[in-house]
Structures are given as structure tokens and as C-alpha cells.
DOVO-520334 format. One record per residue: residue number from 1; residue in three letters; x, y, z of N, C-alpha, C, CB in turn. Coordinates in steps of 0.05 Angstrom, whole numbers, plus 5000, padded with zeros to 4 digits. Atoms other than C-alpha are relative to their C-alpha. Glycine has a CB too. Layout:
N
R   num   residuo    n_X    n_Y    n_Z   ca_X   ca_Y   ca_Z    c_X    c_Y    c_Z   cb_X   cb_Y   cb_Z
R   NUM       ala      X      Y      Z      X      Y      Z      X      Y      Z      X      Y      Z
...
# end
This chain:
244
R   num   residuo    n_X    n_Y    n_Z   ca_X   ca_Y   ca_Z    c_X    c_Y    c_Z   cb_X   cb_Y   cb_Z
R     1       met   4997   4985   4989   4594   9038   5568   5040   4982   4969   4988   5003   5041
R     2       gln   4984   5016   5004   4667   9029   5524   5022   4998   4995   4995   4991   4991
R     3       ala   4960   5019   5005   4738   8992   5508   5013   5030   4997   5009   4972   4956
R     4       val   4966   4984   4999   4800   9037   5526   5027   4993   4992   5008   5005   5025
R     5       phe   4971   5011   5003   4845   8991   5524   4995   4956   5006   5024   5023   5033
R     6       thr   5005   5037   4996   4845   8911   5511   5020   4984   4997   4982   4986   4980
R     7       tyr   4984   5021   5010   4894   8851   5506   5002   4982   4994   5009   4996   5005
R     8       thr   5004   5013   5021   4915   8832   5448   5008   4970   5010   5016   5012   4976
R     9       lys   4995   5031   4984   4929   8755   5445   5027   4992   5007   4992   4975   4983
R    10       gly   4975   5009   4996   4994   8759   5444   5019   4997   5033   5012   5018   4982
R    11       met   4991   4994   4977   5011   8784   5515   4994   4989   5035   4994   5023   4996
R    12       val   5016   5027   4969   5004   8743   5586   4987   5025   5018   5034   4976   5029
R    13       arg   5014   4982   4987   4960   8777   5635   5017   5004   5022   4972   4993   5007
R    14       thr   4970   5007   4983   5013   8787   5690   5002   5034   5003   5034   4978   4977
R    15       asp   4997   4966   4991   5030   8846   5730   5033   4992   4991   4991   5014   5045
R    16       thr   4969   5002   5012   5096   8873   5699   5018   5006   5023   5008   5023   4973
R    17       ser   4975   4998   4980   5164   8881   5734   5007   5025   4984   5025   4972   5004
R    18       tyr   4980   4978   5015   5185   8933   5692   4990   5029   5016   4993   5001   4960
R    19       cys   5012   4968   4984   5191   9012   5726   4985   5013   4986   5021   5022   5005
R    20       pro   5027   5000   5017   5132   9055   5723   5021   5023   4970   4962   5021   5025
R    21       gly   4986   4974   5031   5145   9099   5647   5012   4975   4987   5035   5032   5009
R    22       cys   4975   5007   5015   5193   9044   5622   4988   5002   4974   5014   4971   5008
R    23       thr   5020   4996   5022   5170   9038   5556   5005   4964   4977   5012   5039   4980
R    24       his   4991   5027   5017   5186   8966   5540   4974   4981   4996   5026   4981   5017
R    25       gly   5018   5014   5002   5123   8941   5553   4974   5020   4979   4994   4988   5032
R    26       ile   5010   4979   5033   5100   8989   5484   5001   4987   4978   5021   5027   4990
R    27       ala   4979   5016   5022   5155   8957   5451   4985   4973   4993   5034   4991   5016
R    28       his   5005   5018   4992   5123   8888   5479   4966   4989   4976   5000   5008   5035
R    29       arg   5016   5003   5007   5057   8898   5457   5005   5010   4966   4983   5010   5019
R    30       leu   5004   4996   5035   5063   8925   5384   5014   4976   4987   5017   5031   4987
R    31       ile   4993   5024   5018   5110   8867   5368   4970   4980   4990   5024   4978   5021
R    32       met   5028   5028   4998   5051   8814   5403   4981   5020   4976   4977   4994   5046
R    33       glu   5024   4981   5028   4995   8859   5355   4996   4998   4984   4999   5020   4990
R    34       thr   4982   5003   5030   5036   8857   5296   5001   4966   4988   5037   5011   5007
R    35       leu   5000   5032   5010   5041   8782   5302   4970   4989   5001   5022   4978   5022
R    36       asp   5021   5005   5002   4973   8769   5323   4979   5005   4975   4995   5010   5018
R    37       glu   5003   4995   5026   4950   8813   5270   5005   4978   4973   5017   5019   4999
R    38       met   4988   5017   5021   4989   8769   5218   4999   4982   5003   5020   5000   4994
R    39       gly   5002   5034   4987   4967   8703   5255   5028   4987   4985   4964   4978   4988
R    40       lys   4978   5007   4988   5025   8684   5273   5022   4988   5032   5004   5015   4992
R    41       leu   4995   5000   4966   5032   8678   5347   4999   4967   5010   4969   5021   5019
R    42       gly   5001   5022   4987   5021   8596   5340   5035   4989   4985   4968   4982   4993
R    43       asp   4966   5005   5027   5095   8593   5292   5015   5031   4998   4986   4991   4954
R    44       thr   4966   4972   4993   5143   8649   5325   5027   4991   5022   4986   5035   5023
R    45       ile   4979   5007   4972   5197   8634   5367   5014   5032   5009   5034   4973   4988
R    46       gly   4983   4976   4988   5226   8698   5404   5028   4996   5019   4981   5016   5018
R    47       val   4972   5004   4982   5302   8704   5432   5008   5028   5021   5028   4994   4976
R    48       ala   4983   4976   4990   5323   8754   5490   5020   4997   5020   4983   5020   5011
R    49       pro   4983   5007   4984   5388   8756   5523   4998   5014   5028   5024   5003   4987
R    50       ile   5003   4995   4985   5407   8787   5587   4995   5031   5005   5015   4987   5009
R    51       gly   5011   4964   5003   5379   8866   5602   4983   4987   5022   4981   5019   4966
R    52       cys   5033   4999   4997   5311   8884   5619   4993   4984   4975   4985   5033   4999
R    53       ser   5016   5026   5015   5296   8846   5559   5001   4972   5001   5003   5000   4976
R    54       val   5006   5027   4988   5309   8781   5592   4967   4999   5011   5022   4994   5027
R    55       gln   5039   4990   4997   5231   8803   5628   4985   4983   4975   4993   5044   4991
R    56       ala   5013   5008   5032   5210   8779   5548   4979   4981   5004   5024   4985   4975
R    57       his   5022   5030   4994   5185   8715   5561   4976   5005   5021   5020   4971   5015
R    58       lys   5021   5001   4977   5140   8739   5625   4972   5000   4987   5003   5026   5020
R    59       phe   5020   4984   5007   5094   8777   5579   5000   4984   4965   5008   5037   5007
R    60       met   5007   5001   5043   5101   8759   5499   4988   4963   5003   5049   5003   4966
R    61       asn   5011   5030   4998   5052   8699   5493   5016   4985   4985   4972   4995   4990
R    62       ile   4988   5019   5027   5096   8654   5439   5028   4979   5028   5023   5032   4960
R    63       asp   4974   5020   4996   5153   8606   5441   5016   5024   5006   5012   4979   4971
R    64       met   4986   4988   5007   5203   8643   5478   5027   4989   5016   4991   5024   5000
R    65       cys   4984   5015   4985   5282   8623   5494   5016   5030   5009   5017   4973   4983
R    66       glu   4977   4979   4997   5339   8663   5525   5031   4994   5005   4992   5015   5022
R    67       ser   4977   4995   5018   5406   8675   5501   5023   5013   5026   4990   5025   4972
R    68       ala   4988   4983   4981   5467   8687   5543   5008   5029   4986   5025   4984   5013
R    69       his   5003   4983   5007   5484   8763   5542   5017   4998   4972   5005   5017   5019
R    70       gly   4998   5001   5020   5494   8787   5466   5011   4986   4983   5003   5013   4998
R    71       arg   5004   5037   5006   5483   8713   5440   4976   5008   4992   5001   4972   5027
R    72       ala   5032   5005   5023   5420   8731   5407   4997   4989   4976   4988   5022   4991
R    73       pro   5001   5011   5031   5436   8731   5341   5006   4979   4996   5013   5012   4981
R    74       ala   4976   5018   5006   5477   8672   5350   4975   4978   5007   5034   5002   5020
R    75       val   5016   5014   5005   5418   8636   5368   4976   4998   4989   5000   4994   5013
R    76       ala   5015   5001   5021   5369   8654   5332   5006   4995   4967   4991   5021   5004
R    77       thr   5000   5007   5028   5401   8641   5268   5002   4970   5008   5024   5013   4978
R    78       gly   5002   5033   4995   5409   8564   5292   4972   4997   4992   5007   4987   5034
R    79       ile   5029   5009   4994   5334   8565   5307   4982   4998   4973   4986   5022   5021
R    80       arg   5027   4996   5019   5313   8600   5244   5013   4984   4984   4989   5031   4987
R    81       arg   4991   5030   5021   5361   8543   5208   4990   4981   5002   5024   4987   4999
R    82       val   5009   5031   4995   5332   8494   5240   4975   5002   4993   5004   4986   5029
R    83       his   5030   4991   4996   5256   8516   5237   5000   5022   4971   4994   5020   5038
R    84       pro   5005   4988   5011   5258   8550   5166   4967   5016   4997   5012   4988   4986
R    85       asp   5031   5005   5007   5179   8545   5166   4990   5036   5024   4984   4954   5017
R    86       lys   5007   4980   4972   5175   8592   5233   5011   5029   4998   5014   4988   5030
R    87       thr   4988   4972   4999   5180   8671   5248   5023   5003   5020   4979   5021   5008
R    88       val   4980   4999   4978   5246   8682   5292   4996   5032   4992   5034   4981   4999
R    89       phe   4983   4977   4996   5272   8741   5322   5008   5013   5017   4994   5014   4992
R    90       thr   4988   4991   4967   5313   8776   5374   4992   5024   5008   5033   5003   5004
R    91       tyr   5004   4983   4981   5294   8825   5425   5023   5008   5020   4979   4990   5013
R    92       gln   4984   4986   4986   5346   8869   5452   5006   5029   5003   5016   4992   4995
R    93       gly   5010   4969   4998   5368   8929   5484   5033   5007   4985   4991   5017   5039
R    94       asp   4983   4985   5010   5434   8975   5468   5021   4989   5015   4995   5027   5000
R    95       gly   4979   5013   4985   5482   8948   5527   4997   4978   4979   4996   4993   5036
R    96       asp   4996   5022   5005   5473   8889   5496   5011   4985   4970   4979   4993   5008
R    97       leu   4998   5007   5021   5467   8883   5423   5029   5025   4984   4967   5000   4988
R    98       ala   4991   4985   5007   5513   8949   5421   5020   4997   5006   4993   5017   5003
R    99       ser   4984   5001   4988   5564   8927   5460   5009   4973   5006   4996   5014   5016
R   100       ile   4973   5029   5010   5592   8852   5476   4980   4980   4989   5023   4980   5034
R   101       gly   4998   5025   5027   5546   8827   5421   4997   5017   4971   4970   4973   5001
R   102       thr   4989   4996   5031   5573   8872   5371   5002   4984   4978   5023   5007   5000
R   103       gly   4976   5029   5024   5609   8819   5330   4968   4977   4987   5036   4964   5038
R   104       glu   5020   5022   5006   5542   8778   5338   4986   5005   4982   4984   4993   5019
R   105       ile   5023   4982   5019   5500   8828   5303   5011   5008   4972   4991   5032   5016
R   106       ile   4997   4998   5033   5533   8844   5249   5013   4990   4986   5004   5017   4990
R   107       his   4996   5028   5022   5564   8772   5231   4964   4988   4987   5019   4967   5024
R   108       ala   5030   5024   5001   5480   8756   5231   4987   5012   4966   4965   5008   5038
R   109       ala   5005   4990   5031   5478   8815   5178   5009   5004   4982   4994   5013   4995
R   110       ala   4983   5014   5028   5530   8799   5136   5002   4978   4993   5023   5003   4999
R   111       arg   5007   5002   5018   5513   8736   5122   4976   4997   4991   5010   4991   4995
R   112       gly   5022   4990   5011   5444   8758   5118   4974   4983   5001   5007   5005   4975
R   113       glu   5024   5011   4985   5395   8719   5171   4991   5002   4996   4992   4999   5014
R   114       lys   5027   4992   5009   5333   8713   5150   4977   5000   5019   4992   4983   4981
R   115       phe   5009   4999   4983   5313   8734   5219   4993   5038   5013   5018   4980   5012
R   116       cys   4993   4958   4991   5290   8804   5250   5006   5005   5027   4970   5025   4997
R   117       thr   4985   4991   4969   5324   8839   5313   4978   5022   4996   5040   5011   5005
R   118       phe   5017   4972   4987   5280   8895   5348   5016   5005   5017   4969   4998   5014
R   119       phe   4974   4978   4976   5346   8942   5383   4981   5012   5015   5024   5030   4984
R   120       ile   5006   4989   4985   5313   8968   5437   5025   5012   5018   4982   4984   5010
R   121       asn   4977   4983   4987   5354   9038   5455   4991   5020   5011   5020   5010   4984
R   122       asn   5011   4972   4971   5352   9078   5518   5025   5015   5010   4984   4984   5037
R   123       gly   4966   4990   4988   5427   9087   5518   5014   5002   5028   5003   5027   4994
R   124       ile   4987   5002   4965   5440   9069   5589   5007   4975   4999   4976   5006   5030
R   125       tyr   5000   5029   4988   5447   8999   5619   4972   5001   5013   5026   4993   5024
R   126       gly   5016   4998   4977   5385   8991   5653   4986   4978   5022   4982   5011   4990
R   127       met   5008   5017   4977   5381   8931   5692   5027   4993   5019   4986   4972   4986
R   128       thr   4978   5016   4990   5451   8919   5715   5015   5039   5015   5023   4975   4965
R   129       gly   4985   4981   4983   5455   8990   5749   5002   5034   4982   5035   4983   5005
R   130       gly   4989   4968   5015   5454   9052   5696   5019   5011   4989   5002   5017   5010
R   131       gln   4986   4996   5012   5513   9045   5672   4998   5018   4968   5009   4979   5004
R   132       met   5001   4988   5035   5542   9084   5605   4998   4977   4980   5032   5018   4990
R   133       ala   5005   5016   5018   5520   9045   5547   5013   5006   4983   4979   4996   4993
R   134       pro   5002   4995   5026   5548   9046   5472   4992   5028   4986   4983   4981   4993
R   135       thr   5013   4981   5017   5496   9094   5458   4991   5025   5014   4975   4987   4988
R   136       thr   4999   4966   4980   5501   9145   5522   5006   5012   4988   5015   5010   5024
R   137       leu   4994   4975   5020   5499   9210   5482   5032   5004   5026   4965   5033   4998
R   138       ile   4989   4979   4985   5552   9260   5494   4993   5017   5021   5004   5013   4989
R   139       gly   5015   4990   4980   5547   9297   5567   4974   4985   5018   4990   5021   4987
R   140       gln   5023   5011   4996   5488   9243   5586   5021   4994   5034   4986   4972   4974
R   141       lys   4986   4998   4981   5508   9230   5657   4985   4970   5018   4998   5033   5011
R   142       thr   5000   5038   4986   5505   9141   5684   5018   5003   5026   5020   4969   4975
R   143       thr   4980   5003   4970   5538   9116   5753   5017   5002   4991   5003   4976   5019
R   144       thr   4975   5002   4998   5600   9109   5714   5009   5025   4982   5011   4972   4993
R   145       thr   4988   4979   5016   5610   9176   5670   4973   5022   5015   5002   4994   4959
R   146       gln   5013   4987   4985   5578   9217   5726   4999   5031   4998   5008   4993   5019
R   147       ala   4997   4961   5011   5600   9298   5696   4999   4989   4981   5028   5025   5004
R   148       gly   5000   4999   5034   5579   9272   5632   5016   4978   4984   5014   5027   4990
R   149       arg   4985   5028   5016   5599   9215   5582   5012   5034   4984   4972   4964   4977
R   150       thr   4977   4980   5016   5663   9255   5538   5005   4983   4974   5034   5005   5020
R   151       lys   4990   5010   5017   5678   9238   5476   5027   4999   5002   4991   5009   4982
R   152       glu   4968   5004   4993   5754   9245   5493   5006   4970   5016   5010   5027   5022
R   153       gln   5000   5018   4980   5745   9189   5548   4990   4984   4981   4985   5003   5027
R   154       ala   5015   5041   5014   5695   9129   5507   4999   5011   4977   4961   4980   5011
R   155       gly   5000   4998   5028   5694   9165   5437   4971   5011   5000   5006   4972   4983
R   156       ser   5029   5000   5015   5625   9179   5397   4978   4968   5015   5008   4995   4958
R   157       pro   5027   5030   4995   5545   9142   5415   5013   4983   4974   4953   5010   4993
R   158       leu   4991   5022   5021   5554   9086   5369   4966   5007   4980   5006   4958   5019
R   159       arg   5022   5010   5025   5498   9085   5309   4990   4979   4987   5003   5006   4984
R   160       val   4992   5037   5005   5477   9017   5299   4984   5003   4979   4988   4970   5025
R   161       cys   5014   5009   5013   5424   9030   5250   5010   5006   4968   4977   5009   5010
R   162       glu   4974   4998   5011   5482   9064   5205   5002   4987   4999   5017   5007   5004
R   163       leu   4975   5016   5002   5524   9022   5215   4996   4970   4983   5009   4995   5032
R   164       ile   5011   5021   5001   5482   8957   5203   5001   5000   4959   4969   5001   5022
R   165       cys   5011   4998   5031   5452   8981   5134   5027   5011   4983   4968   5025   4997
R   166       ala   4977   5005   5024   5521   8989   5099   5005   4976   4994   5026   5010   5006
R   167       ile   4998   5026   4989   5526   8914   5116   4983   4990   4969   4984   4995   5037
R   168       glu   5019   5008   5027   5491   8867   5037   4983   4995   5013   5007   4976   4979
R   169       gly   5010   5018   4992   5463   8815   5075   4979   5008   5019   5016   4986   5007
R   170       ala   5032   4975   4982   5411   8874   5121   4988   5009   4970   5016   5043   5028
R   171       val   5016   4986   5034   5360   8885   5068   4982   5028   5010   4968   4970   4981
R   172       tyr   5021   4989   4991   5314   8920   5113   5004   5017   5027   4981   4979   5001
R   173       val   4990   4983   4974   5335   8977   5169   4994   5025   5008   5023   5002   5000
R   174       glu   5031   4967   5012   5283   9031   5197   5013   5003   5040   4935   4986   4985
R   175       arg   4994   4979   4965   5294   9080   5272   4977   5007   5005   5019   5033   5002
R   176       val   5030   4976   4982   5229   9094   5307   5004   5011   5022   4972   4986   5010
R   177       ala   5003   4993   4963   5212   9112   5375   4967   4998   5005   5012   5041   5011
R   178       leu   5027   4999   4988   5160   9112   5426   4988   5018   5017   4998   4983   5010
R   179       asn   4999   4980   4972   5156   9180   5458   4976   5006   4987   5025   5028   5009
R   180       thr   5019   4989   5005   5094   9203   5420   4968   4982   4980   5015   5023   4987
R   181       pro   5022   5015   5018   5021   9166   5387   5010   4990   4983   4980   5013   4987
R   182       ala   4993   5014   5020   5046   9174   5325   5025   4991   5000   4996   5012   4980
R   183       ser   4977   5009   5014   5111   9162   5329   4998   4959   5003   5033   5018   5020
R   184       ile   5013   5036   4989   5082   9089   5372   4981   4983   4969   4967   5005   5036
R   185       asn   5008   5012   5022   5038   9085   5295   5021   4992   4977   4981   5017   4990
R   186       lys   4977   5008   5026   5104   9075   5262   5019   4990   5013   5013   5023   4981
R   187       ala   4969   5013   4973   5145   9041   5310   4983   4971   4989   5000   5011   5053
R   188       lys   5016   5030   5028   5083   8987   5282   5005   4994   4985   4982   4998   4985
R   189       asn   4988   5004   5041   5096   8998   5217   5018   4983   5000   5016   5027   4980
R   190       ala   4965   5010   5008   5167   8983   5220   4996   4976   5008   5031   5013   5018
R   191       ile   4996   5035   5001   5157   8919   5255   4978   4987   4983   4998   4985   5033
R   192       lys   5018   5017   5022   5102   8894   5211   5023   4998   4976   4968   5020   4988
R   193       arg   4978   5009   5023   5153   8904   5150   5022   4980   5005   5014   5023   4991
R   194       ala   4974   5019   4994   5219   8874   5186   4981   4964   4996   5017   5010   5042
R   195       phe   5013   5027   5001   5163   8808   5190   4982   4992   4983   4990   4994   5019
R   196       glu   5009   4996   5037   5141   8815   5116   5019   4998   4986   4988   5027   4988
R   197       ile   4976   5004   5010   5216   8819   5093   4997   4964   5017   5029   5029   5011
R   198       gln   4984   5026   4987   5232   8760   5144   4986   4974   4977   4989   4994   5042
R   199       asp   5024   5014   5018   5162   8720   5095   5017   4994   4987   4976   5012   4986
R   200       arg   4991   4995   5023   5199   8737   5038   5018   4985   4986   5006   5018   5001
R   201       lys   4974   5007   4980   5262   8712   5068   5022   5014   4984   5007   4965   5005
R   202       leu   4972   4982   5018   5305   8772   5028   5019   5007   5018   4992   5031   4986
R   203       gly   4985   5001   4994   5341   8769   5087   5010   5017   5022   5007   4997   4984
R   204       phe   4992   4978   4981   5370   8809   5141   4984   5026   5022   5014   5013   4982
R   205       ala   5002   4989   4992   5325   8852   5183   4994   5017   5028   4997   4995   4989
R   206       leu   5003   4988   4975   5321   8904   5237   4992   5033   5007   5024   4993   5010
R   207       val   5001   4963   4996   5293   8960   5267   4995   5007   5035   4964   5018   4977
R   208       glu   5001   4973   4977   5311   9011   5325   4978   5013   5012   5012   5023   4991
R   209       ile   5024   4979   4983   5268   9037   5375   5002   5013   5029   4974   4984   5006
R   210       leu   4988   4980   4975   5287   9091   5413   4976   5003   5017   5012   5032   4989
R   211       ser   5017   5008   4988   5261   9089   5475   5009   5005   5032   4997   4974   4991
R   212       thr   5001   4980   4987   5254   9116   5547   5015   4972   5030   4964   5020   5000
R   213       cys   4999   5004   4970   5285   9095   5631   4995   5012   5006   5014   4996   5014
R   214       pro   5003   4971   4976   5260   9149   5672   5023   4996   5018   4968   5000   5025
R   215       thr   4979   4996   4977   5293   9112   5729   5031   4998   4991   4994   4978   5023
R   216       asp   4966   4983   4997   5367   9114   5705   5001   5022   4984   5027   4981   4989
R   217       trp   4989   4966   4999   5360   9173   5676   4986   5024   5030   4985   5016   4962
R   218       gly   5025   4973   4980   5323   9212   5732   4991   5004   5002   4992   5017   5007
R   219       leu   5021   4981   5005   5268   9237   5709   4978   4979   5005   5000   5016   4969
R   220       ala   5016   5023   4998   5197   9218   5714   4986   4995   4965   4974   5006   5027
R   221       pro   4999   5013   5027   5166   9183   5657   4989   5028   4980   4977   4968   4999
R   222       glu   5005   4982   5018   5126   9253   5627   5032   5012   4975   4987   5024   5023
R   223       asp   4974   5001   5012   5196   9283   5625   5024   4990   4991   5005   5007   5005
R   224       ala   4988   5014   5022   5235   9226   5596   4983   4996   4971   5008   4972   5011
R   225       met   5005   4989   5031   5187   9227   5529   5010   5023   4995   4973   5004   4992
R   226       lys   4984   4976   5000   5208   9291   5535   5031   5005   4998   4995   5011   5022
R   227       trp   4973   5004   5011   5280   9278   5529   5009   4989   4981   5012   4993   5011
R   228       leu   5002   5025   5025   5271   9226   5484   5007   5016   4981   4970   4983   4991
R   229       gly   5007   4983   5029   5246   9277   5428   5026   5024   4999   4964   5020   5001
R   230       glu   4992   4979   5005   5291   9331   5446   5026   4986   4996   4995   5022   5020
R   231       asn   4987   5009   5000   5354   9293   5457   5015   4974   4985   4995   5003   5013
R   232       met   5004   5012   5002   5355   9235   5438   4996   4998   4967   4989   4999   5017
R   233       ile   5011   5002   5021   5323   9236   5366   5032   5025   4973   4960   5013   5009
R   234       pro   4980   4983   5008   5366   9297   5344   5033   4995   4997   4995   5018   5016
R   235       tyr   4987   5021   4993   5423   9238   5350   5002   4975   4978   4988   4992   5025
R   236       tyr   5016   5032   5026   5392   9183   5320   4973   5014   4990   4987   4958   5021
R   237       pro   5027   4990   5003   5346   9210   5273   4985   4979   4982   5001   5030   4986
R   238       leu   5008   5029   5009   5291   9160   5253   4996   5011   4965   4965   4984   5019
R   239       gly   4989   5002   5031   5270   9149   5186   5011   4962   4992   5034   5025   4999
R   240       val   4998   5026   5024   5279   9077   5132   5027   5007   4987   4972   4999   4973
R   241       phe   4982   4993   5015   5348   9069   5124   5011   4997   4979   5011   5000   5006
R   242       lys   5001   5017   5009   5348   9018   5088   4977   4975   4988   5014   4998   5013
R   243       glu   5020   5009   5014   5301   8982   5044   4996   4982   4965   4989   5022   5002
R   244       pro   5004   5010   5023   5279   8925   4989   5004   5013   4975   4980   4994   5000
# end
């Protein structure tokens, strides 16, 4: 019998607490699989703040710590400066990084802090009830924009990669997605590239990962993948925005 799935050593064997169809699990595995292949599981420290990402420590078989909402970059800065020999990353959602944590991520990039940020963008506040996030698309319905987000009321959705790549201390910025097998392979390559940038001590690296939230989008998992491709990618184009 041929095995079609095996656990990477970086993942804890436990039941998931994520909703059916949530792509956090895919992102977790890609990060842990990459660290395993690079031989870094025993030398990595991850930081996860409030949001669905707060569950990451249950699944990632590495040293993890939690931070206050939006403050993961500040915590990662302290960890990396005290332990410059460790691999350090933050794992943050869009309600966290692009809202309450905007100042933190911008200044971490401006200082050229030598850690990686993996930014999960599903265009909504997933953990707290499906409210509008800074990345919610125009016309997208949420619990706080029941008729759909409007530019007049809430402005335009924030494009984080385009913002961060303008900062000198950010040396590697890429946006990927998790909606197809091919895009998942590209996402893993971007994650590896970010860790390699950190190894070389070149500066700050950010990988934005377009993800789904079937529960708060009100879609079946398969439909959510399709919606991501048809609606999010046109507004949030994939690709490398900055590299050394």
C-alpha cells in the first residue's frame, strides 16, 4: 500500500481545532515541513498573537510563545536580538497584522529586524465573529458590513505587501496563495526563501499567504477556494514584490 500522507516531524499529532476547510492547517504544515527539511526544528522559535493564529502552538512542534494582539513583531524582535543564532518567525492574521499591529510590523520592517513574518490574509476577522478587517474586499459581506464593504465608509482594502516593500529594511516580500496544489507548492518555496534570507542576516522578510475562511465567508470549503481565486487574487496579485 502506498502512503498518500505522512506527518512531518514539525507537526503535533492531535485533533484540529480549526473549522472544516480552513487553510491554517496547510500553512502550518508548509512552515513546519520546511523547517524540518532545513534541519531547524530544534533551533526555531515562533510567535503567534491573538486570532485564529493563537492556536498555532498546539500544532507546531517547536518552541512557541504567544503575544498580545498585534505585538508579535515586538516580541520576535526581542527574541531574535537576545538569541541571534535562533530562527525566529511570527505567524499573524490580517485582523492582527493589518489592524492593531500595523505600527508594529511597519517599524520591524523599518529596523530591518532579522526574522520572518508569515501573514495569513483571509480578508476577515475569523476568531472574533467575522467582522470586517482592513483587508476585507469592497462589496464583501461581514457581520459588520452586512450590505458589503464600501469605499466611502471604510476606505480601500489594505495591500500589505505593496506597503512593506517600500520600506528599506524589508529585503524580501512575496504574496502567495493556498487555493490550488500549484499555488501551495509556490507558497512552500516562498517560505523557504524567507528562512534563507534570515539565515543570511539580510533583513526583514514577509510572506503574505492568501487563505480561506469558509465559516465566516458562509461558503463550503470547495467554494471558498474558488472565491479566493476569483476575488482575492485579482485585488491581491501574487508574486515577488522585493528580493535581495
